[in-house]
One Martini backbone bead per residue (centre of mass of N, CA, C, O) as a GRO file, in nm:
protein
  292
    1MET     BB    1  -0.823  -6.905  -5.266
    2LYS     BB    2  -0.803  -6.768  -4.988
    3ALA     BB    3  -0.709  -6.492  -5.097
    4SER     BB    4  -0.967  -6.432  -5.254
    5ILE     BB    5  -1.166  -6.437  -5.012
    6ALA     BB    6  -1.027  -6.199  -4.850
    7ALA     BB    7  -1.049  -5.976  -5.068
    8GLY     BB    8  -1.360  -5.990  -5.081
    9GLY     BB    9  -1.415  -5.910  -4.782
   10LEU     BB   10  -1.272  -5.632  -4.784
   11GLY     BB   11  -1.444  -5.506  -4.997
   12LEU     BB   12  -1.718  -5.528  -4.847
   13ALA     BB   13  -1.632  -5.354  -4.605
   14LEU     BB   14  -1.578  -5.090  -4.761
   15ILE     BB   15  -1.857  -5.060  -4.885
   16TRP     BB   16  -2.003  -5.037  -4.603
   17ALA     BB   17  -1.832  -4.784  -4.482
   18LEU     BB   18  -1.861  -4.537  -4.672
   19PRO     BB   19  -2.139  -4.416  -4.593
   20ALA     BB   20  -2.064  -4.354  -4.305
   21LEU     BB   21  -1.830  -4.159  -4.364
   22ALA     BB   22  -2.001  -3.958  -4.533
   23ASN     BB   23  -2.212  -3.906  -4.271
   24GLU     BB   24  -1.941  -3.868  -4.064
   25PRO     BB   25  -1.807  -3.600  -3.982
   26ASP     BB   26  -1.609  -3.408  -3.830
   27VAL     BB   27  -1.605  -3.260  -3.501
   28LEU     BB   28  -1.568  -2.946  -3.371
   29ASP     BB   29  -1.440  -2.797  -3.119
   30ASP     BB   30  -1.366  -2.513  -2.947
   31GLY     BB   31  -1.058  -2.534  -2.975
   32GLN     BB   32  -1.052  -2.569  -3.287
   33LYS     BB   33  -1.193  -2.300  -3.349
   34MET     BB   34  -0.977  -2.121  -3.220
   35ALA     BB   35  -0.749  -2.209  -3.401
   36ILE     BB   36  -0.881  -2.104  -3.663
   37ALA     BB   37  -0.903  -1.802  -3.570
   38VAL     BB   38  -0.595  -1.758  -3.522
   39ASP     BB   39  -0.484  -1.843  -3.808
   40ASP     BB   40  -0.765  -1.696  -3.923
   41PRO     BB   41  -0.911  -1.390  -3.885
   42GLN     BB   42  -1.132  -1.420  -4.124
   43VAL     BB   43  -1.258  -1.625  -3.939
   44ASP     BB   44  -1.575  -1.716  -3.824
   45ALA     BB   45  -1.649  -1.926  -3.560
   46CYS     BB   46  -1.980  -1.836  -3.569
   47ASP     BB   47  -2.049  -1.932  -3.841
   48PRO     BB   48  -2.300  -2.111  -3.973
   49ALA     BB   49  -2.144  -2.226  -4.213
   50LEU     BB   50  -1.913  -2.346  -4.045
   51MET     BB   51  -2.092  -2.518  -3.863
   52SER     BB   52  -2.223  -2.687  -4.093
   53ALA     BB   53  -1.936  -2.802  -4.185
   54GLU     BB   54  -1.857  -2.932  -3.896
   55ARG     BB   55  -2.150  -3.038  -3.878
   56PRO     BB   56  -2.411  -3.217  -3.881
   57ALA     BB   57  -2.735  -3.208  -4.041
   58ARG     BB   58  -2.927  -3.217  -3.788
   59GLU     BB   59  -3.193  -3.220  -3.600
   60GLY     BB   60  -3.154  -2.923  -3.404
   61ASP     BB   61  -2.850  -2.833  -3.402
   62LEU     BB   62  -2.847  -2.523  -3.469
   63GLU     BB   63  -3.033  -2.445  -3.215
   64GLU     BB   64  -2.789  -2.566  -3.002
   65LEU     BB   65  -2.598  -2.353  -2.992
   66ASP     BB   66  -2.327  -2.214  -2.819
   67GLU     BB   67  -2.335  -1.885  -2.731
   68GLU     BB   68  -2.116  -1.861  -2.513
   69ALA     BB   69  -1.887  -1.976  -2.688
   70CYS     BB   70  -1.899  -1.756  -2.905
   71ARG     BB   71  -1.837  -1.512  -2.726
   72ARG     BB   72  -1.558  -1.616  -2.631
   73LEU     BB   73  -1.431  -1.625  -2.910
   74GLU     BB   74  -1.466  -1.324  -2.985
   75ALA     BB   75  -1.313  -1.207  -2.747
   76GLY     BB   76  -1.043  -1.350  -2.807
   77GLN     BB   77  -1.003  -1.221  -3.086
   78ARG     BB   78  -0.995  -0.923  -2.990
   79GLU     BB   79  -0.755  -0.949  -2.802
   80LEU     BB   80  -0.556  -1.036  -3.023
   81GLU     BB   81  -0.585  -0.771  -3.189
   82GLU     BB   82  -0.489  -0.577  -2.961
   83LEU     BB   83  -0.203  -0.701  -2.924
   84GLU     BB   84  -0.113  -0.637  -3.220
   85ASP     BB   85  -0.316  -0.359  -3.204
   86PRO     BB   86  -0.375  -0.113  -2.969
   87THR     BB   87  -0.520   0.109  -3.179
   88ARG     BB   88  -0.753  -0.063  -3.228
   89ALA     BB   89  -1.075  -0.059  -3.280
   90ARG     BB   90  -1.368  -0.167  -3.098
   91VAL     BB   91  -1.632  -0.220  -3.298
   92HIS     BB   92  -1.781  -0.473  -3.136
   93ASP     BB   93  -1.817  -0.262  -2.900
   94ASP     BB   94  -2.060  -0.075  -2.746
   95ARG     BB   95  -1.865   0.120  -2.577
   96PHE     BB   96  -1.737   0.218  -2.886
   97ASP     BB   97  -1.932   0.393  -3.003
   98GLU     BB   98  -2.024   0.689  -3.122
   99ARG     BB   99  -2.193   0.784  -2.877
  100SER     BB  100  -1.970   0.734  -2.665
  101VAL     BB  101  -1.763   0.928  -2.779
  102GLU     BB  102  -1.937   1.184  -2.761
  103ARG     BB  103  -1.976   1.170  -2.453
  104VAL     BB  104  -1.679   1.182  -2.370
  105GLU     BB  105  -1.616   1.456  -2.511
  106ARG     BB  106  -1.830   1.619  -2.351
  107GLU     BB  107  -1.722   1.563  -2.069
  108ASP     BB  108  -1.438   1.676  -2.112
  109PHE     BB  109  -1.532   1.966  -2.181
  110GLU     BB  110  -1.676   2.023  -1.910
  111GLU     BB  111  -1.426   1.980  -1.734
  112LEU     BB  112  -1.257   2.199  -1.859
  113GLU     BB  113  -1.452   2.435  -1.806
  114THR     BB  114  -1.452   2.408  -1.497
  115THR     BB  115  -1.144   2.445  -1.458
  116GLU     BB  116  -1.135   2.734  -1.581
  117VAL     BB  117  -1.323   2.872  -1.381
  118ARG     BB  118  -1.161   2.806  -1.128
  119ALA     BB  119  -0.902   2.951  -1.217
  120ARG     BB  120  -1.028   3.233  -1.235
  121ALA     BB  121  -1.109   3.254  -0.938
  122GLU     BB  122  -0.817   3.216  -0.822
  123ARG     BB  123  -0.703   3.484  -0.975
  124GLY     BB  124  -0.933   3.682  -0.929
  125GLU     BB  125  -0.890   4.003  -1.102
  126ARG     BB  126  -0.845   3.936  -1.411
  127ARG     BB  127  -1.172   3.942  -1.462
  128GLY     BB  128  -1.354   4.187  -1.428
  129ALA     BB  129  -1.567   4.324  -1.207
  130ARG     BB  130  -1.535   4.423  -0.859
  131THR     BB  131  -1.683   4.397  -0.531
  132TRP     BB  132  -1.632   4.574  -0.219
  133VAL     BB  133  -1.639   4.511   0.149
  134THR     BB  134  -1.506   4.700   0.429
  135LEU     BB  135  -1.392   4.660   0.775
  136GLY     BB  136  -1.235   4.850   1.061
  137GLY     BB  137  -0.908   4.922   1.214
  138GLY     BB  138  -0.691   5.157   1.420
  139VAL     BB  139  -0.484   5.441   1.370
  140ASP     BB  140  -0.458   5.799   1.481
  141GLY     BB  141  -0.268   6.095   1.366
  142TYR     BB  142  -0.011   6.346   1.396
  143THR     BB  143   0.195   6.603   1.268
  144ARG     BB  144   0.418   6.789   1.401
  145GLU     BB  145   0.265   7.022   1.582
  146LEU     BB  146   0.002   6.855   1.621
  147ASN     BB  147   0.144   6.626   1.789
  148HIS     BB  148   0.147   6.819   2.054
  149ASP     BB  149  -0.177   6.845   2.085
  150LEU     BB  150  -0.237   6.544   1.970
  151ASP     BB  151  -0.306   6.231   2.025
  152ILE     BB  152  -0.306   5.916   1.975
  153GLY     BB  153  -0.570   5.708   1.823
  154PRO     BB  154  -0.847   5.557   1.745
  155ALA     BB  155  -0.973   5.376   1.455
  156TRP     BB  156  -1.234   5.374   1.189
  157GLY     BB  157  -1.414   5.179   0.916
  158VAL     BB  158  -1.564   5.200   0.573
  159ASN     BB  159  -1.566   5.023   0.248
  160VAL     BB  160  -1.652   5.093  -0.104
  161GLY     BB  161  -1.604   4.902  -0.414
  162VAL     BB  162  -1.481   4.920  -0.766
  163GLY     BB  163  -1.304   4.685  -0.996
  164GLY     BB  164  -1.030   4.579  -1.159
  165PRO     BB  165  -0.717   4.463  -1.212
  166PHE     BB  166  -0.596   4.788  -1.177
  167VAL     BB  167  -0.875   4.955  -1.135
  168GLY     BB  168  -1.031   5.168  -0.877
  169VAL     BB  169  -1.325   5.258  -0.672
  170GLU     BB  170  -1.358   5.448  -0.357
  171VAL     BB  171  -1.569   5.458  -0.073
  172GLY     BB  172  -1.570   5.627   0.266
  173TYR     BB  173  -1.548   5.579   0.617
  174ASN     BB  174  -1.394   5.775   0.893
  175GLY     BB  175  -1.263   5.756   1.230
  176ALA     BB  176  -1.183   5.935   1.551
  177ALA     BB  177  -1.002   5.939   1.878
  178ASN     BB  178  -0.880   6.211   2.080
  179GLN     BB  179  -0.628   6.365   2.273
  180ILE     BB  180  -0.525   6.619   2.467
  181ASP     BB  181  -0.252   6.742   2.561
  182SER     BB  182  -0.145   6.790   2.889
  183ARG     BB  183   0.058   7.037   2.835
  184LEU     BB  184  -0.175   7.255   2.775
  185GLY     BB  185  -0.354   7.162   3.020
  186ASP     BB  186  -0.637   7.172   3.200
  187LEU     BB  187  -0.932   6.978   3.200
  188THR     BB  188  -1.278   6.975   3.282
  189GLY     BB  189  -1.331   6.728   3.137
  190SER     BB  190  -1.432   6.404   3.004
  191GLY     BB  191  -1.293   6.190   2.799
  192VAL     BB  192  -1.326   6.257   2.491
  193ASP     BB  193  -1.205   6.540   2.322
  194VAL     BB  194  -1.208   6.424   2.012
  195LEU     BB  195  -1.408   6.398   1.717
  196ARG     BB  196  -1.394   6.220   1.404
  197HIS     BB  197  -1.545   6.276   1.072
  198ALA     BB  198  -1.530   6.097   0.745
  199GLY     BB  199  -1.525   6.146   0.385
  200GLN     BB  200  -1.432   5.952   0.085
  201ALA     BB  201  -1.254   5.950  -0.235
  202ALA     BB  202  -1.090   5.693  -0.440
  203LEU     BB  203  -0.804   5.582  -0.622
  204LYS     BB  204  -0.718   5.249  -0.733
  205LEU     BB  205  -0.385   5.105  -0.778
  206ASN     BB  206  -0.276   4.823  -0.914
  207LEU     BB  207   0.038   4.633  -0.935
  208SER     BB  208  -0.146   4.364  -0.951
  209PRO     BB  209  -0.370   4.090  -1.063
  210THR     BB  210  -0.346   3.942  -0.808
  211PRO     BB  211  -0.475   3.845  -0.513
  212PHE     BB  212  -0.192   3.935  -0.418
  213HIS     BB  213  -0.155   4.299  -0.374
  214PRO     BB  214  -0.038   4.595  -0.441
  215TYR     BB  215  -0.112   4.952  -0.369
  216LEU     BB  216  -0.258   5.262  -0.469
  217LEU     BB  217  -0.382   5.591  -0.337
  218GLY     BB  218  -0.625   5.859  -0.427
  219GLY     BB  219  -0.790   6.179  -0.314
  220VAL     BB  220  -1.089   6.300  -0.142
  221GLY     BB  221  -1.193   6.493   0.159
  222LEU     BB  222  -1.420   6.517   0.450
  223GLU     BB  223  -1.420   6.683   0.781
  224TYR     BB  224  -1.521   6.647   1.132
  225ARG     BB  225  -1.482   6.839   1.436
  226ASN     BB  226  -1.536   6.747   1.791
  227PHE     BB  227  -1.497   6.941   2.075
  228ARG     BB  228  -1.554   6.844   2.410
  229ASN     BB  229  -1.269   6.955   2.476
  230GLY     BB  230  -1.077   7.275   2.474
  231GLU     BB  231  -1.209   7.558   2.423
  232ALA     BB  232  -1.044   7.714   2.640
  233LEU     BB  233  -0.767   7.659   2.460
  234GLY     BB  234  -0.871   7.709   2.133
  235PHE     BB  235  -1.050   7.499   2.028
  236GLU     BB  236  -1.227   7.405   1.718
  237ASN     BB  237  -1.489   7.359   1.543
  238GLY     BB  238  -1.497   7.178   1.213
  239ILE     BB  239  -1.441   7.195   0.865
  240ASN     BB  240  -1.235   6.979   0.654
  241GLY     BB  241  -1.003   6.931   0.410
  242TYR     BB  242  -0.856   6.651   0.213
  243VAL     BB  243  -0.566   6.439   0.099
  244PRO     BB  244  -0.544   6.116   0.018
  245ALA     BB  245  -0.242   5.907   0.066
  246GLY     BB  246  -0.158   5.559  -0.033
  247ALA     BB  247  -0.081   5.226   0.089
  248GLY     BB  248  -0.110   4.859   0.010
  249LEU     BB  249  -0.250   4.537   0.107
  250ARG     BB  250  -0.408   4.272  -0.083
  251TRP     BB  251  -0.642   3.986  -0.010
  252ASN     BB  252  -0.789   3.749  -0.228
  253LEU     BB  253  -1.001   3.486  -0.091
  254GLY     BB  254  -1.224   3.469  -0.280
  255ALA     BB  255  -1.470   3.627  -0.083
  256PHE     BB  256  -1.223   3.717   0.074
  257THR     BB  257  -1.091   4.020   0.251
  258ALA     BB  258  -0.767   4.181   0.293
  259ASP     BB  259  -0.666   4.509   0.438
  260LEU     BB  260  -0.356   4.691   0.430
  261ARG     BB  261  -0.311   5.040   0.542
  262VAL     BB  262  -0.155   5.360   0.457
  263THR     BB  263  -0.232   5.711   0.544
  264TYR     BB  264  -0.186   6.038   0.406
  265ASN     BB  265  -0.316   6.357   0.520
  266PHE     BB  266  -0.378   6.659   0.356
  267LEU     BB  267  -0.439   6.954   0.495
  268PHE     BB  268  -0.594   7.255   0.437
  269GLU     BB  269  -0.632   7.304   0.755
  270GLU     BB  270  -0.506   7.421   1.110
  271ASP     BB  271  -0.723   7.627   1.281
  272PHE     BB  272  -0.837   7.431   1.524
  273ALA     BB  273  -0.587   7.526   1.666
  274PRO     BB  274  -0.385   7.681   1.869
  275GLY     BB  275  -0.174   7.890   1.673
  276ASN     BB  276  -0.167   7.753   1.398
  277PRO     BB  277  -0.059   7.475   1.340
  278THR     BB  278   0.127   7.239   1.185
  279GLY     BB  279  -0.004   6.968   0.980
  280ASP     BB  280  -0.105   6.627   0.973
  281ARG     BB  281  -0.253   6.312   0.880
  282TYR     BB  282  -0.262   5.971   1.004
  283GLN     BB  283  -0.327   5.617   0.892
  284GLY     BB  284  -0.386   5.281   1.026
  285THR     BB  285  -0.525   4.978   0.871
  286LEU     BB  286  -0.754   4.692   0.917
  287MET     BB  287  -0.939   4.522   0.662
  288LEU     BB  288  -1.249   4.341   0.646
  289GLY     BB  289  -1.417   4.116   0.392
  290GLY     BB  290  -1.579   4.130   0.072
  291THR     BB  291  -1.604   3.970  -0.262
  292MET     BB  292  -1.790   3.999  -0.601
   0.00000   0.00000   0.00000
């Protein structure tokens, strides 16, 4: 009798509890949703359908979903995907959309183009024509018998040229001041005995297209000598032609140019000195300037 009463009470309790169990499903917290997303990457932890299945459909519940928690879950899922496959594109991240990729590619191309332009500038005369202007000074003297008549003296000059990697054309002015050798006799005047002024045009042949390069040159020139002293000894003023032939080293450092050269000048005539001595003229100069 007592057993029958207990069984009946247990049955009534179960009948009373079933509606409550049916209306109160388990609620998943954020950690459980993360576990679901990790176990099955195809499951979207922030899918409203999943949320409605996990939580009771009470009034206002879906509107109060924690958006920050959803973002953290999505970020964690993407990080897990990248760990499994580092080459996988992060298509859910706005930083890696198509426009961003195009912008990065364009910036990389512009940087490459700038680097190439800078490299060409550093290589100096590798491409295109360049114009230079140099001026400087050095020494000027004579060879053979003329060396006994005229002493070595200071020289100066200015050159303007245009050229490419291997060939260039240059025009210039050069001058010098020399003294008559005292062994020829006493001079009545004072100061510089002879002033020389010359203009020439030359072809410049570079032996290398690099910024620092050796070169050869040759051309033709015309000079005028003015003897301020020595006419009594037989020296004469006059105009004379010559052929310059030389070699040098040039260094183009950006817009700056340094030019060291030695020139041997074959004189057409030597009758400006008494006794018609033989000889030619040489010159060594250091020129500084700019290149465009």
